[in-house]
C-alpha positions as CSV (number, residue, x, y, z in Angstrom):
1,X,-41.1,26.3,-39.6
2,X,-43.3,26.8,-42.5
3,X,-42.8,24.0,-45.1
4,X,-44.2,25.8,-48.0
5,X,-44.4,29.5,-48.0
6,X,-45.5,32.1,-50.4
7,X,-43.9,34.8,-48.4
8,X,-40.5,35.4,-46.5
9,X,-40.0,33.6,-43.2
10,X,-37.4,34.5,-40.5
11,X,-35.2,31.6,-40.2
12,X,-35.5,30.3,-36.7
13,X,-33.7,27.6,-34.6
14,X,-36.9,24.9,-35.5
15,X,-36.4,25.6,-39.0
16,X,-32.6,25.4,-38.7
17,X,-33.1,22.0,-37.2
18,X,-35.9,21.0,-39.8
19,X,-35.8,17.8,-41.8
20,X,-35.6,19.3,-45.1
21,X,-35.5,17.1,-48.0
22,X,-35.7,14.4,-45.9
23,X,-32.0,14.6,-45.3
24,X,-32.0,17.5,-42.7
25,X,-29.7,20.9,-42.1
26,X,-27.5,20.1,-45.1
27,X,-30.5,20.7,-47.6
28,X,-31.6,24.0,-46.0
29,X,-29.6,26.3,-48.6
30,X,-30.9,28.8,-50.9
31,X,-31.2,26.7,-54.6
32,X,-30.0,29.5,-56.3
33,X,-26.7,30.4,-54.7
34,X,-25.9,27.9,-52.6
35,X,-26.3,30.2,-49.4
36,X,-27.0,27.6,-46.2
37,X,-29.4,29.5,-44.3
38,X,-28.8,30.8,-40.7
39,X,-30.8,31.9,-37.7
40,X,-32.2,35.2,-38.7
41,X,-31.9,34.8,-42.6
42,X,-35.2,35.3,-44.7
43,X,-36.0,32.5,-47.0
44,X,-39.3,31.2,-49.1
45,X,-40.3,28.3,-51.6
46,X,-40.7,29.6,-55.1
47,X,-43.3,27.5,-56.6
48,X,-42.4,25.0,-59.5
49,X,-44.7,22.0,-59.5
50,X,-46.8,23.3,-62.4
51,X,-43.3,23.5,-64.4
52,X,-42.8,20.4,-66.7
53,X,-39.2,18.9,-66.1
54,X,-38.8,21.6,-63.0
55,X,-40.7,20.6,-60.1
56,X,-39.7,20.4,-56.7
57,X,-40.3,24.2,-55.1
58,X,-36.9,25.3,-54.4
59,X,-35.9,27.6,-51.3
60,X,-34.4,31.1,-52.1
61,X,-32.6,33.5,-50.2
62,X,-34.1,37.4,-50.2
63,X,-31.2,38.2,-52.5
64,X,-31.6,35.7,-55.3
65,X,-35.1,36.9,-55.1
66,X,-34.5,40.5,-55.2
67,X,-31.8,40.1,-58.0
68,X,-34.3,38.0,-60.4
69,X,-37.5,40.6,-60.0
70,X,-39.1,37.8,-57.9
71,X,-40.7,34.2,-59.0
72,X,-40.8,34.8,-62.5
73,X,-37.2,35.2,-63.0
74,X,-36.5,32.8,-60.5
75,X,-38.9,29.7,-62.0
76,X,-37.0,30.7,-65.5
77,X,-33.7,30.0,-63.7
78,X,-35.2,26.8,-62.1
79,X,-36.2,25.4,-65.4
80,X,-32.6,26.0,-66.7
81,X,-31.2,24.2,-63.9
82,X,-33.1,21.2,-64.3
83,X,-32.0,21.3,-68.2
84,X,-28.7,21.5,-67.3
85,X,-29.3,18.5,-64.7
86,X,-30.9,16.4,-67.5
87,X,-28.5,16.9,-70.1
88,X,-24.9,17.4,-68.2
89,X,-25.9,14.4,-65.4
90,X,-27.3,11.7,-67.4
91,X,-26.8,8.9,-64.9
92,X,-28.5,11.1,-62.2
93,X,-30.6,8.6,-60.5
94,X,-33.9,10.9,-60.8
95,X,-34.1,9.9,-64.3
96,X,-35.5,6.2,-62.9
97,X,-38.4,8.2,-61.6
98,X,-39.4,11.1,-64.3
99,X,-40.3,10.3,-67.8
100,X,-38.0,12.7,-69.6
């Protein structure tokens, strides 16, 4: 299982049973379309830890990667998602840990 990969990886049984996000299988999905990865699916991470207010290195499926023209498009989407979470879900517990 590749915990952080800059290339696409084929999902295998080990990855499927991994401890993703500290909560296991339920957290092994595409952060952009919600697809729950299955054996044989391609996935990879998008590096976002260098982005203020949009951290986390989300997982993506090949379809979202292609539809968004790669990392740059997905990084923009990830920043927009975090902005939505920050403004829409003001009660969200992550606010205790992040200086918005």
